[in-house]
C-alpha positions as CSV (number, residue, x, y, z in Angstrom):
1,D,60.5,141.4,68.1
2,F,59.7,139.2,71.1
3,I,56.5,137.5,70.1
4,S,58.1,137.4,66.0
5,Q,60.9,136.4,66.7
6,E,62.2,135.3,70.2
7,Y,59.3,133.8,71.0
8,P,59.1,131.5,68.6
9,I,62.1,130.4,68.1
10,R,62.3,129.1,71.8
11,E,58.7,127.6,71.4
12,F,60.7,125.5,67.9
13,C,63.3,124.5,70.1
14,F,61.2,123.4,72.7
15,Y,59.3,121.4,70.4
16,S,62.2,119.5,68.2
17,A,64.6,118.8,71.8
18,G,62.0,119.1,74.1
19,L,59.1,116.4,72.2
20,K,60.8,115.4,68.9
21,H,64.0,114.8,70.9
22,A,66.1,116.0,68.0
23,L,68.6,119.0,66.8
24,P,66.5,122.4,65.3
25,F,68.4,122.7,62.5
26,W,65.9,124.9,60.1
27,N,64.1,127.5,61.0
28,P,60.3,127.0,59.5
29,Y,59.0,130.9,60.9
30,A,61.1,132.7,58.7
31,W,63.6,133.9,55.8
32,G,62.9,130.8,54.2
33,W,64.0,128.1,56.2
34,E,67.2,129.6,57.6
35,P,69.9,126.9,59.2
36,L,68.2,128.1,63.1
37,L,71.3,125.6,64.9
38,A,74.0,127.6,62.7
39,D,72.6,131.0,63.9
40,P,74.0,132.3,66.9
41,Q,71.5,135.3,67.5
42,N,69.0,132.5,68.1
43,G,70.7,131.2,71.3
44,F,70.3,127.6,71.1
45,W,73.0,126.3,72.6
46,Y,73.1,128.9,75.5
47,P,72.9,127.4,79.0
48,A,69.9,129.0,80.2
49,N,68.0,128.5,76.7
50,L,68.6,124.6,77.2
51,L,67.7,124.7,80.5
52,Q,64.4,126.2,79.8
53,I,63.3,123.2,78.1
54,A,64.7,120.9,80.6
55,L,62.7,122.5,83.3
56,V,59.5,122.6,81.7
57,R,59.8,118.9,80.2
58,F,60.8,118.3,84.5
59,F,57.9,119.6,85.6
60,S,54.9,119.4,83.0
61,P,56.1,116.7,81.3
62,A,52.7,117.0,79.4
63,A,53.1,120.4,77.6
64,V,53.0,120.7,74.0
65,H,53.8,124.4,73.8
66,L,56.7,126.2,75.9
67,P,54.8,128.5,77.9
68,I,55.5,132.6,77.1
69,Q,56.5,133.0,80.4
70,V,59.3,131.0,80.7
71,P,61.9,132.7,78.3
72,E,60.5,136.1,79.4
73,I,61.5,135.2,82.8
74,T,64.9,133.7,82.1
75,T,65.7,137.0,80.2
76,L,64.7,139.7,82.8
77,L,66.5,137.5,85.7
78,H,69.7,138.7,83.9
79,L,68.7,142.4,85.2
80,P,69.3,141.1,88.5
81,L,72.6,139.0,87.4
82,A,73.3,142.4,85.9
83,A,73.3,144.6,88.5
84,L,75.1,142.0,91.0
85,G,77.9,142.0,88.3
86,V,78.7,145.6,88.9
87,F,78.1,145.7,92.6
88,Y,80.3,142.8,93.6
89,L,82.9,144.2,90.6
90,L,83.0,147.8,92.3
91,K,83.5,146.6,96.0
92,K,85.9,144.1,95.2
93,E,88.3,145.3,92.3
94,F,87.6,149.4,92.9
95,H,87.0,149.1,96.7
96,V,83.8,151.7,96.1
97,A,82.0,152.4,99.4
98,D,78.7,149.6,99.5
99,A,76.2,151.9,98.8
100,V,77.7,153.8,96.0
101,A,78.5,150.2,94.6
102,L,74.9,149.2,95.5
103,V,73.1,152.5,93.6
104,A,75.4,151.8,90.7
105,G,75.0,147.7,90.1
106,L,70.7,149.0,90.4
107,T,71.8,151.6,87.5
108,W,73.3,149.1,85.4
109,G,70.5,146.4,86.1
110,F,67.8,148.2,86.2
111,G,68.6,151.3,84.3
112,S,66.7,152.3,81.4
113,R,69.6,151.1,78.6
114,I,68.5,147.6,79.7
115,V,64.8,148.2,80.8
116,A,64.3,149.2,77.0
117,E,65.8,146.0,75.5
118,Q,63.1,143.5,77.4
119,N,62.2,142.2,74.3
120,H,65.8,141.8,73.0
121,A,67.5,138.8,74.8
122,V,70.3,139.2,72.6
123,V,71.1,142.8,73.8
124,I,70.0,142.4,77.8
125,I,72.6,139.1,77.9
126,P,75.7,140.3,76.9
127,L,75.2,143.6,79.3
128,A,74.4,141.1,81.9
129,L,77.7,139.7,81.4
130,L,79.6,142.8,80.8
131,P,80.3,143.3,84.6
132,W,81.6,139.6,85.1
133,A,83.8,139.4,81.8
134,T,85.7,143.0,83.7
135,L,85.7,141.3,87.0
136,L,87.3,138.1,85.5
137,T,89.8,140.1,83.1
138,M,91.0,141.7,85.9
139,R,92.0,138.7,88.1
140,S,93.1,137.0,85.1
141,W,95.9,139.2,84.7
142,S,97.5,137.4,87.0
143,S,96.4,134.3,87.6
144,W,95.7,132.0,84.6
145,K,92.3,129.8,86.5
146,Y,90.4,133.4,85.8
147,A,91.8,133.8,82.6
148,I,90.0,130.3,81.6
149,G,87.1,131.3,83.6
150,L,86.7,134.6,81.2
151,G,87.3,132.6,78.3
152,L,84.8,130.2,79.3
153,L,82.2,132.8,79.6
154,L,82.8,134.3,76.7
155,G,82.5,131.2,74.4
156,V,79.2,131.3,76.1
157,G,78.2,134.3,76.0
158,F,78.9,134.4,72.4
159,F,75.8,131.4,72.5
160,A,73.4,134.0,73.3
161,S,74.2,136.9,71.7
162,S,75.1,139.2,68.7
163,P,78.5,138.4,67.9
164,L,78.9,142.0,67.1
165,A,77.9,142.7,71.1
166,I,81.1,139.8,72.2
167,L,83.1,141.8,69.4
168,L,83.0,145.0,71.0
169,I,83.0,143.3,75.0
170,V,86.4,141.5,73.9
171,F,87.9,144.9,71.8
172,F,87.2,147.1,75.6
173,L,89.0,144.0,77.7
174,A,91.5,144.3,74.9
175,A,91.7,147.8,75.5
176,F,91.5,147.5,79.2
177,T,94.2,145.1,79.5
178,V,97.3,147.0,76.7
179,S,96.5,149.8,79.4
180,E,97.4,147.7,82.6
181,C,100.6,146.9,80.4
182,F,101.5,150.3,80.3
183,R,100.5,151.4,83.7
184,R,103.0,148.7,85.1
185,M,105.5,149.7,82.9
186,S,105.7,152.8,85.4
187,F,106.7,150.8,88.7
188,E,107.4,147.4,87.3
189,K,111.4,146.3,85.4
190,R,110.4,142.8,84.5
191,W,108.9,142.7,81.1
192,N,107.5,139.0,81.9
193,I,105.1,140.8,84.8
194,R,104.2,143.6,82.5
195,L,103.5,141.2,79.6
196,A,101.7,138.9,81.7
197,P,97.9,140.3,81.4
198,L,98.2,140.5,77.9
199,L,99.4,136.9,77.8
200,Y,96.5,135.9,80.2
201,L,94.3,137.4,77.6
202,L,95.2,135.4,74.7
203,L,95.0,132.5,76.4
204,A,91.9,133.6,77.2
205,M,90.7,134.2,74.0
206,G,91.9,131.1,73.0
207,V,89.6,129.5,75.1
208,T,87.0,131.4,73.9
209,V,87.4,130.7,70.0
210,G,87.2,126.8,71.1
211,V,84.3,127.2,73.0
212,S,82.2,129.2,70.4
213,A,83.7,126.6,67.6
214,I,80.6,124.5,68.8
215,Q,78.8,127.2,67.0
216,L,80.8,128.9,64.7
217,L,81.7,125.7,62.7
218,P,78.5,124.7,61.5
219,S,78.1,128.9,60.6
220,Q,80.9,128.4,58.7
221,E,79.9,125.0,56.6
222,L,76.4,126.2,55.8
223,I,77.7,129.6,55.1
224,S,78.1,128.0,51.6
225,L,74.6,127.0,50.8
226,T,73.5,130.5,51.5
227,A,72.8,133.8,49.3
228,R,76.0,134.8,51.3
229,Q,78.0,132.8,49.2
230,N,79.7,135.2,46.6
231,F,79.2,138.0,49.8
232,S,82.9,139.7,49.1
233,Y,84.3,141.5,52.1
234,S,84.2,145.4,50.1
235,Q,80.0,144.4,50.1
236,A,80.1,144.4,53.6
237,A,82.2,147.1,54.6
238,E,79.9,149.4,52.7
239,I,77.6,150.2,55.8
240,S,80.6,149.7,58.0
241,L,82.2,152.7,60.5
242,P,84.9,154.3,59.1
243,I,88.4,154.5,60.6
244,E,88.0,158.1,61.5
245,R,84.7,157.7,63.6
246,F,86.3,155.9,65.9
247,G,87.9,159.1,67.0
248,T,84.1,159.5,69.4
249,L,85.5,156.7,71.5
250,F,87.4,160.1,72.8
251,V,85.5,163.4,71.8
252,P,81.8,162.4,71.8
253,K,79.8,163.7,68.5
254,L,83.4,164.2,66.6
């Protein structure tokens, strides 16, 4: 998948933005000139992908192609980012012993789940951002500044991943936040303190939607020009997860 999809997209983005100084609106490689800029899975707006173009142009101004090692290294750098995120989250928020937090971080960042996806940046990047998003979520329960930081992180993460991955992360963080509200009910009588985590999460989601609109609005505009124009919700839901299957959240292999 890296050779047939990820690298050709990164190379065309380099050609358009780095050499022609133009936005890569259409993908000439796949899906009948798919609107590349409007597809969130292509990750053009993700800062690390834009930085690739800038660095190659700066250090190798004569280059006419994006070196294939550049997107590979960019993706693999997210592995230590994931490991550091788990280590820092466990150490600072859960007060886990350093050695245990280190093992957990290495297991998450360099374990089989992430390593097996090294060809798929759209999978690795959300997994790398997840512990940092969890850290910001816990700190946002008592600070609007961290809530804004969480919103910015999730918005930027949307630029680089499958929208499904971000939606699943938001679902997890929302459930985690609701559980915190219930926990506070056992010792806190003031409703503003009980509901503060949820209110701050709503603030974060507002920021996320605002940032991700850079990607969402072009997608919304161009959908009317595609074969999916008349794609109904009932058709889209034909292969969706039945509601009863959500029981596997509590009972695996239900």
